[in-house]
Structure formats: C-alpha cells, structure tokens
N, C-alpha and C positions, 0 to 999 in steps of 0.2 A: 642832835639824832638819838632817840630811847635807844637802851638795851634790847636787842634781842629777846623776845620772851619763848622762841622755839628750840627746841632740842632735837636731834636727829632721835633721843629715843623716846620722843612723844609720838602719839598716834595723832595725825592731823584729824582736824573735823569737819572739814571738806576736802575731798580728795577729786580732783576733774582727770580724766582717764581717755586719750585718744578720743577727745570730742572734734566733732567736726558740725560745723554750720554752714549752709549753704542757703542763698536765694535765689533759686530757678539758675541758673550756671556759674552764678557767682557764689564763688567758695570763699567764706570771712574766714572759717577756722578749719585746719586738717591736721592731726594729729595732736592736739594741743593737750599739754598736759600741766595742772598746776595742784597746788595745795594750800590750804589755810590752816594754821597750827595754831592751841589752844594760847587764847593771850597777847596775839601779836596785832601789829599794825602792818599790814600788806598793801604795800603802794601798788598800782597798775597803772601801766603807763605804755604809750607806744603812739605811732606818728595815725594821723587821720586816715581813717578805714582800715583801722587794724583791728575794731570789733570789740574796744574796752566794754563799752556799754553793752553789747551782743553776750559778750562772755558773764557779766553780771547777772542779765536778765536770764539766762539759761539758768543760772544758779540757782534765781529765787524761783524760778517755775514761771516765768511770765512767758518762756519762747522756749519748746521742744526744741532741743538740737536734732539733727539729720543723723548723726550715730555719737555711740562714745556712752560712756558713764559718769555719772555725777554721786558720788556716795556724801552722804550727808549724817553727820553722828552715828556714821557705821552701817546706813543702810543707803542702796542703790534707791535713790530720789525717783528716777525714771520708771519705775518697775512697781511702785506703788499703789496702791488703790487709791482714789480721789480723797476719800476720809484721812486715810493715813495721811498723805503726801501735805493735807493742809495741816493737819497737827503737826508735823514737821516744821512746815514753813512759819507756823505761829511761833517759833522760836527764832526767828529772824525780825531785824530790823530795817526798813530801807529809808534811803533819804532820795528823793529822784533830785534831778540836778535843775530843775524849776521848782521845786518843794510841793507842785503837787496837793495845796491846799484848796480846800471849797470856798470860794470869794464869798458866798453866802450866808459860810457859819463862823461864829466868832473862833477864835484859836481854842477856847475851851473846850468847846464843840467839836471842832476839827480833832483835838488830840483824844476828846471822849470815844469817840465813834468806835474804833476797833476795840475798846475797853466793853462797849455796848454790843457791839455785834459778836466779837468772838470770847470774851469774857464773863457775857453774860451780865454785867453791872446794869444796876437801876441808873436810871441816867444822875440824879443828884450824886449819888456817890462815886460815879466815873468823872463826872465833871471837878469834882471835889480833887480826884487823883491826878487829873488833868492839869491840875493849876499846881501840883507838885511837879510833875514832870516839865510845865513849862519853867519853874523856877530852875531845876537841876538844869536845865538849859541856857540858864544866864539871862532869863528874862523878868522886867517887873512886874508884880503882883496883878500892875493894872492892862497889864498887855492883855490878860486872859479875857477881858470883855472888848477887845479889837477884832477887827476885821482884816483877811491880808491887805487888802487895796488900803490900807492906813498905815502900812508899816515900810520900813525901810527894807533894802533888801540884804543886810545882815539879820534881822529881828525874822525874815520870814524863813531862811537858812537854820534859824533855833527854834522856830517853829515846828518846820518840820522836823528837824533833830526829836524834839519832843515826841511828838506825834509816832517816829522810828522807835522810840525808847518805852512807847505806852503799854507795851505788852510783856516788857521786862525780857528784850530777848537775850540770847546766848552769841549771837552774831548779828553786828552790824555794815549792812551795804550801805555804802555812799557814793553817788554818781556825782562828780565833780563838787563837792560840797562849796570850796571857795570860788567857782567861778561866780565873775560879776561883783565879786566884793573887793574894796579898796585893801590896800596893803595892811592896815590898821587890823580891820576887821577880819581880814583871812588870820592874821597874827595871833588874833584872840579863839578864833576859831580852832585852830590846830590846838593851842593851849587847852579849849573846852575838851577836846577830843580826847587827849592824853590824859587828864583831869579823870574824864569819866570811865576810860579803860583800866586805870589804876582802882577807879573807886568801886567799878561796879564787875571788873572781870571781864570786859567785853573782850571779843575777836573782831576784829575790822577788815573788811574787803573793801579797800578804797581806790577806786577810779579818780585819776588826776592827771593834771597836765602840770601842778603848779608844784616848782622845784623846791620852793620854801617850804611846804609841807612836805615833801619827800624827806628833805634835810632834817626838818624838825621832828616830824611824827613817826615817820614809819620805821619797824625794823629789818623788813627784808621789802626789797623792790622786785617786780618782775615786770618785763618787756616783753612785749606783744610785736611780733615782727615776721614778716612771711608765712602767716596763717597758723602762727603757735608761737609759743613763748619761749623767747629766745634764749633768755637766764631768768633766773629768780634767786638771788642771794642777799647779802648785804650791801648796802648801799657802794661802799668801797669797790667790793670786789665788781658789781654791776657794771661802776663807772670805769672798770679798769679793761672792762670787753673789747675785743678789737674786732668794732662792728662801727660803720660809717655814722649809723643814725645817732648810737650811742654817744659815739664822740662828740658829733656836732649838738647833741643834747645837754651833755652832762659837762661839756669843756668849752662850750661857747661863752659869750661875755654874762648871760643869765645862769649858767650853771654856776660858772665862777664865783659872782655875787652871792647867790644862794648857801654856798659853801661856805664863803668867808662868814657871812652873817651867822651860820648855824656855830661855826668854831667860833668867832667872838662871844655869842649866847652862852654857849656852853664853859667858857674863861671865865666871864664876869659872876 
C-alpha cells in the first residue's frame, strides 16, 4: 500500500456534503459526506447496490443529485452555469468500467477526440498527442492504428486510460478499472496507476471491488453502506472497523490473501 498523500491541513480538491440520490422511492444515498485530497488515491468500496458508480457519476456531472453539495476546486459544482461547469469538468479524466471507446475509431482517433472537441487542436496535432498518451498508458506504438475490437481487455483498459488522460486532468475517476482483467493484467494496471499518480501529480477517485488494488494502490478507503460513507480512512483502520460487511470483506479468505501478498511485495 502506498503512503497516504493527504494531510489534515490540506484543503480537499473535492468535498461531497450531505449528498442525496434517489430514483423514485428508492433512496441510494442520504446524508453522504466524502472528501478527496490532493495527490491521494481514494478507493471506494461497498456491497452491491450501495451506489458506488452513482456517487462517481454525481461528482463528474453525469447525474444531478436530489440534494446536497459537491465542491470541486473550491467551487459549488451544482450551482455553476453550464459553461463554467464544463470548464471545471474538463479538469477531470474519467475511465468507465467497460472503456466506452468508439469501436469504429482507431485508438489514436478515440484519444484525439477530446483534444479536438475541447482543446480545439487540429486533427493531425491531436492524433500525434494521442499517440503519446497511448504510450504513457503502456501501449505499444502499433496499437494507435488498431480498433477496440482488435484488443484484449487489458489493452482496452489502457486505451481508455489514455483517453482519460488526454486533457491532462488533475483528478482521475476510475470505475472498476481492473474488472475483467486476469491477475497479472490487474497487477500491472495497479503499478501503472501508481506510476502515473507519482509522475503527473494526479488525485484519483477509484471505485473498485478488487482487494489487491486496495492494498497495492490506495492511500485511503471509503466504505459505502446504509446510504452513506460508513468510514473513510487508511486501510488498516477501515479493516478494524466493527461492522459485519467490513469484517466479511476484509477478513475473509480473499482479504487475507490480498493483505499477505501486499506485505510480501513490500518486504521484497
């Protein structure tokens, strides 16, 4: 596990306060509070139906919450005019669970799109920069000319990461980035994430169920339960919380295996 970058004296980049999300009579979040600090990787976990992806979508502006406040870079995201809100959201990079790449476009064209649409770059310049982003995400040069249908799951994740990095974001949002990857590919993605965070100074909001990712990459972990954030702290403190779901999740066979693997890696 990486050392936490957040300190109590730092102002959060993102602060969610008293958030409520409901769909008809179904309440997903109520009174939810959470903060993301500069330079940290925050892992967000929870059981099925706790609204991990709903929370991410609320913060990045894809879903307007029923109530509450979302402060981003010191501004109230929900009260901004559309143009100002769009300006702030361009400081985010988002990787969705299934990649969300356009199958009819090459990887270079996929990554170039936000550079053309939001940065106003000419296509040749955008595609040249896109190839650099693909290399940054660990893909070989020849991958730029390939289409998503020609790629493995791991390569698709890296291509989607390259697109999320296209506009040089300050905050990276990842929704289950290692889902569907084999253990070797998932471990490689975790290492890449740490390298990028350290090299680019990113802050990362990471929705995951992958215990290995939590132990390898996350500075803090937030547990969603009972419509709110039950606890958000360093992993060892979260794992010690007296809650049935937390005990089952962190202290079951898979949790013990992930913890032992992380300790072995740290000692080697």
